[in-house]
Structures are given as structure tokens and as C-alpha cells.
C-alpha atoms as an extended CHARMM CRD file, in Angstrom:
* protein
*
       108  EXT
         1         1  MET       CA            -29.6040000000       41.0960000000      -15.2530000000  PROA      1               0.0000000000
         2         2  GLY       CA            -32.0160000000       39.0730000000      -17.1630000000  PROA      2               0.0000000000
         3         3  VAL       CA            -31.7770000000       37.8410000000      -20.7500000000  PROA      3               0.0000000000
         4         4  LEU       CA            -32.1270000000       40.2580000000      -23.5050000000  PROA      4               0.0000000000
         5         5  GLU       CA            -34.1120000000       38.4370000000      -26.3380000000  PROA      5               0.0000000000
         6         6  THR       CA            -36.2220000000       40.1500000000      -29.0970000000  PROA      6               0.0000000000
         7         7  THR       CA            -38.7890000000       37.8370000000      -30.8320000000  PROA      7               0.0000000000
         8         8  THR       CA            -40.0480000000       39.0130000000      -34.2870000000  PROA      8               0.0000000000
         9         9  GLY       CA            -42.8750000000       37.4820000000      -36.1030000000  PROA      9               0.0000000000
        10        10  LYS       CA            -40.3440000000       35.1850000000      -37.8710000000  PROA      10              0.0000000000
        11        11  GLY       CA            -37.5740000000       34.4130000000      -35.4460000000  PROA      11              0.0000000000
        12        12  THR       CA            -35.6230000000       35.4960000000      -32.4780000000  PROA      12              0.0000000000
        13        13  MET       CA            -32.4510000000       37.5870000000      -31.9590000000  PROA      13              0.0000000000
        14        14  LEU       CA            -29.9760000000       36.6300000000      -29.0970000000  PROA      14              0.0000000000
        15        15  ILE       CA            -26.9500000000       38.0600000000      -27.7420000000  PROA      15              0.0000000000
        16        16  ALA       CA            -24.1540000000       35.5700000000      -27.8090000000  PROA      16              0.0000000000
        17        17  ARG       CA            -20.4710000000       34.9590000000      -27.2670000000  PROA      17              0.0000000000
        18        18  VAL       CA            -18.5960000000       33.2700000000      -29.9960000000  PROA      18              0.0000000000
        19        19  ILE       CA            -16.6090000000       30.4390000000      -28.2130000000  PROA      19              0.0000000000
        20        20  GLY       CA            -15.2880000000       28.5640000000      -31.0630000000  PROA      20              0.0000000000
        21        21  GLU       CA            -15.4180000000       27.2780000000      -34.7410000000  PROA      21              0.0000000000
        22        22  THR       CA            -16.8970000000       24.1690000000      -36.4960000000  PROA      22              0.0000000000
        23        23  ILE       CA            -14.9280000000       22.7000000000      -39.3470000000  PROA      23              0.0000000000
        24        24  ALA       CA            -17.1640000000       20.9960000000      -41.9800000000  PROA      24              0.0000000000
        25        25  THR       CA            -15.7650000000       20.1700000000      -45.1340000000  PROA      25              0.0000000000
        26        26  ILE       CA            -18.9580000000       18.8140000000      -46.6470000000  PROA      26              0.0000000000
        27        27  LYS       CA            -21.9360000000       21.2210000000      -46.1330000000  PROA      27              0.0000000000
        28        28  ASN       CA            -24.9430000000       22.6480000000      -48.1260000000  PROA      28              0.0000000000
        29        29  PRO       CA            -23.5050000000       24.4470000000      -51.2550000000  PROA      29              0.0000000000
        30        30  ARG       CA            -25.1980000000       27.6140000000      -50.3090000000  PROA      30              0.0000000000
        31        31  VAL       CA            -23.1450000000       27.9720000000      -47.1320000000  PROA      31              0.0000000000
        32        32  SER       CA            -19.8620000000       26.8230000000      -48.5750000000  PROA      32              0.0000000000
        33        33  GLY       CA            -17.0530000000       29.1240000000      -47.7060000000  PROA      33              0.0000000000
        34        34  SER       CA            -18.9680000000       30.4470000000      -44.6310000000  PROA      34              0.0000000000
        35        35  LYS       CA            -17.5750000000       29.9400000000      -41.1960000000  PROA      35              0.0000000000
        36        36  LEU       CA            -19.7600000000       27.9190000000      -38.9570000000  PROA      36              0.0000000000
        37        37  LEU       CA            -19.2820000000       29.5570000000      -35.4990000000  PROA      37              0.0000000000
        38        38  ILE       CA            -20.0730000000       27.7640000000      -31.9000000000  PROA      38              0.0000000000
        39        39  CYS       CA            -22.0160000000       30.4880000000      -29.8820000000  PROA      39              0.0000000000
        40        40  LYS       CA            -23.3900000000       30.4950000000      -26.3400000000  PROA      40              0.0000000000
        41        41  GLN       CA            -26.3970000000       32.7010000000      -25.4620000000  PROA      41              0.0000000000
        42        42  THR       CA            -25.4130000000       35.5360000000      -22.8530000000  PROA      42              0.0000000000
        43        43  ASP       CA            -27.1570000000       38.3150000000      -20.9690000000  PROA      43              0.0000000000
        44        44  GLN       CA            -26.6460000000       41.9250000000      -21.9790000000  PROA      44              0.0000000000
        45        45  THR       CA            -23.3330000000       42.3430000000      -20.0410000000  PROA      45              0.0000000000
        46        46  GLY       CA            -21.8180000000       39.4210000000      -22.0100000000  PROA      46              0.0000000000
        47        47  ASP       CA            -22.0710000000       36.7840000000      -19.0060000000  PROA      47              0.0000000000
        48        48  ILE       CA            -22.7960000000       33.2820000000      -20.5360000000  PROA      48              0.0000000000
        49        49  LEU       CA            -26.3010000000       31.8600000000      -19.8330000000  PROA      49              0.0000000000
        50        50  GLY       CA            -27.2950000000       29.3550000000      -22.4180000000  PROA      50              0.0000000000
        51        51  LYS       CA            -26.1420000000       26.2750000000      -24.1240000000  PROA      51              0.0000000000
        52        52  SER       CA            -24.1230000000       26.1530000000      -27.2270000000  PROA      52              0.0000000000
        53        53  TYR       CA            -25.3560000000       26.3550000000      -30.8590000000  PROA      53              0.0000000000
        54        54  VAL       CA            -23.8480000000       26.6850000000      -34.2220000000  PROA      54              0.0000000000
        55        55  ALA       CA            -24.4120000000       29.6490000000      -36.4370000000  PROA      55              0.0000000000
        56        56  VAL       CA            -23.5300000000       30.7260000000      -40.0830000000  PROA      56              0.0000000000
        57        57  ASP       CA            -21.1510000000       33.7000000000      -39.8930000000  PROA      57              0.0000000000
        58        58  LEU       CA            -22.1350000000       36.3400000000      -42.2210000000  PROA      58              0.0000000000
        59        59  VAL       CA            -19.8410000000       39.1580000000      -40.6400000000  PROA      59              0.0000000000
        60        60  ASP       CA            -16.4220000000       37.6500000000      -40.0830000000  PROA      60              0.0000000000
        61        61  ALA       CA            -16.8840000000       37.2910000000      -36.2940000000  PROA      61              0.0000000000
        62        62  GLY       CA            -14.0650000000       35.6300000000      -34.3230000000  PROA      62              0.0000000000
        63        63  VAL       CA            -13.8030000000       33.7390000000      -31.1040000000  PROA      63              0.0000000000
        64        64  GLY       CA            -14.3960000000       35.9410000000      -28.1040000000  PROA      64              0.0000000000
        65        65  ASP       CA            -16.5670000000       38.3030000000      -30.0450000000  PROA      65              0.0000000000
        66        66  LEU       CA            -20.0180000000       39.2980000000      -28.4000000000  PROA      66              0.0000000000
        67        67  VAL       CA            -22.5560000000       38.9420000000      -31.4600000000  PROA      67              0.0000000000
        68        68  LEU       CA            -26.0420000000       39.3730000000      -32.3380000000  PROA      68              0.0000000000
        69        69  THR       CA            -27.6660000000       36.0950000000      -33.8240000000  PROA      69              0.0000000000
        70        70  GLY       CA            -30.7720000000       35.7230000000      -35.7530000000  PROA      70              0.0000000000
        71        71  HSD       CA            -32.8730000000       32.2520000000      -35.3540000000  PROA      71              0.0000000000
        72        72  GLY       CA            -35.4620000000       30.3720000000      -36.9440000000  PROA      72              0.0000000000
        73        73  SER       CA            -36.9740000000       31.4610000000      -40.1830000000  PROA      73              0.0000000000
        74        74  SER       CA            -35.3110000000       34.7860000000      -39.9060000000  PROA      74              0.0000000000
        75        75  ALA       CA            -31.9500000000       33.1010000000      -40.3370000000  PROA      75              0.0000000000
        76        76  ARG       CA            -32.9230000000       32.0300000000      -43.6610000000  PROA      76              0.0000000000
        77        77  GLN       CA            -33.7960000000       35.2740000000      -45.1560000000  PROA      77              0.0000000000
        78        78  THR       CA            -30.3100000000       36.4600000000      -45.7780000000  PROA      78              0.0000000000
        79        79  TYR       CA            -28.3920000000       36.7560000000      -48.9110000000  PROA      79              0.0000000000
        80        80  LYS       CA            -26.3250000000       33.7350000000      -48.1740000000  PROA      80              0.0000000000
        81        81  THR       CA            -28.7650000000       31.5190000000      -46.4540000000  PROA      81              0.0000000000
        82        82  LYS       CA            -31.8520000000       32.2790000000      -48.3510000000  PROA      82              0.0000000000
        83        83  ASP       CA            -34.0470000000       28.7280000000      -48.4650000000  PROA      83              0.0000000000
        84        84  CYS       CA            -31.0110000000       26.8770000000      -46.6650000000  PROA      84              0.0000000000
        85        85  PRO       CA            -31.4810000000       24.4910000000      -43.7840000000  PROA      85              0.0000000000
        86        86  VAL       CA            -30.0190000000       26.7760000000      -41.3250000000  PROA      86              0.0000000000
        87        87  ASP       CA            -31.4880000000       27.9310000000      -37.8750000000  PROA      87              0.0000000000
        88        88  ALA       CA            -29.0230000000       30.5660000000      -36.5320000000  PROA      88              0.0000000000
        89        89  VAL       CA            -26.7070000000       33.3440000000      -38.2900000000  PROA      89              0.0000000000
        90        90  VAL       CA            -24.2770000000       35.6740000000      -36.7580000000  PROA      90              0.0000000000
        91        91  MET       CA            -25.5990000000       39.1330000000      -38.1910000000  PROA      91              0.0000000000
        92        92  ALA       CA            -23.5660000000       41.6490000000      -36.1970000000  PROA      92              0.0000000000
        93        93  VAL       CA            -20.5070000000       41.9900000000      -33.9370000000  PROA      93              0.0000000000
        94        94  ILE       CA            -21.4850000000       44.2150000000      -30.9770000000  PROA      94              0.0000000000
        95        95  ASP       CA            -19.2840000000       47.1220000000      -30.3220000000  PROA      95              0.0000000000
        96        96  HSD       CA            -21.1900000000       48.1820000000      -26.9390000000  PROA      96              0.0000000000
        97        97  LEU       CA            -24.5350000000       47.8650000000      -25.3630000000  PROA      97              0.0000000000
        98        98  GLU       CA            -26.5180000000       50.3600000000      -23.4460000000  PROA      98              0.0000000000
        99        99  VAL       CA            -29.2490000000       49.2560000000      -21.0920000000  PROA      99              0.0000000000
       100       100  ASP       CA            -31.5810000000       51.9770000000      -19.3100000000  PROA      100             0.0000000000
       101       101  GLY       CA            -28.9820000000       54.6750000000      -20.1410000000  PROA      101             0.0000000000
       102       102  GLU       CA            -25.8920000000       52.6720000000      -18.7570000000  PROA      102             0.0000000000
       103       103  VAL       CA            -23.2070000000       51.1530000000      -21.1330000000  PROA      103             0.0000000000
       104       104  VAL       CA            -23.0830000000       47.5750000000      -19.7870000000  PROA      104             0.0000000000
       105       105  PHE       CA            -20.6880000000       46.1660000000      -22.4310000000  PROA      105             0.0000000000
       106       106  ARG       CA            -17.9860000000       47.8310000000      -24.4730000000  PROA      106             0.0000000000
       107       107  LYS       CA            -15.6940000000       46.0520000000      -26.9510000000  PROA      107             0.0000000000
       108       108  THR       CA            -11.9450000000       46.4350000000      -26.0570000000  PROA      108             0.0000000000
């Protein structure tokens, strides 16, 4: 299966697996108190494809979760990241994915 990627006029949404957390005691005050998660892009079944990146967690995701991430200017349009120097946010924890009528991923 290929990469499932949605491009909007302002940014990109990707499916990713949370593989770790970043600890930063000094960061932009607007994202103070937010977790910074290390994510890796996946295909629609959860198999890892891409390289690692850091995303601001908006939904209390955890290591091992399959998530939906927003990138680019879209990542700076949330209540927490408005006008902040961020490039990626975790905006959803995925419960299941259905592709062409088939459930290809289900959270256990």
C-alpha cells in the first residue's frame, strides 16, 4: 500500500506512529505545557515509511499511538499554536482506518 497523504491549500495531513517524546524545558511560551512527540510517517496500515519529526501534541497521544498530524501553516492554526513557530501538530488519535471498504487498521 502507498502513502496516504492529504494536501490542503495550507498544509499537509499525514498518518504517523508516535515513537517517543522530546523533553524541552525551555520552549516558546505558547506551547509551554504541551508534549512534544516524536513521530514517524506511516502508510494507511501503520507500517513506518518516513523519517522522524517532532509534533506538538494537542490530544494527549502516547507512544505507540497511530495519529493524524497536520503540517506547515495548518499546524499554526490551532488554539495552542496560533502564530507559533511550529511545523507539525498531532491533531487526532486514530481508532481505525477504512480504505476501499476494508478496515486496514483497528486500535487494540
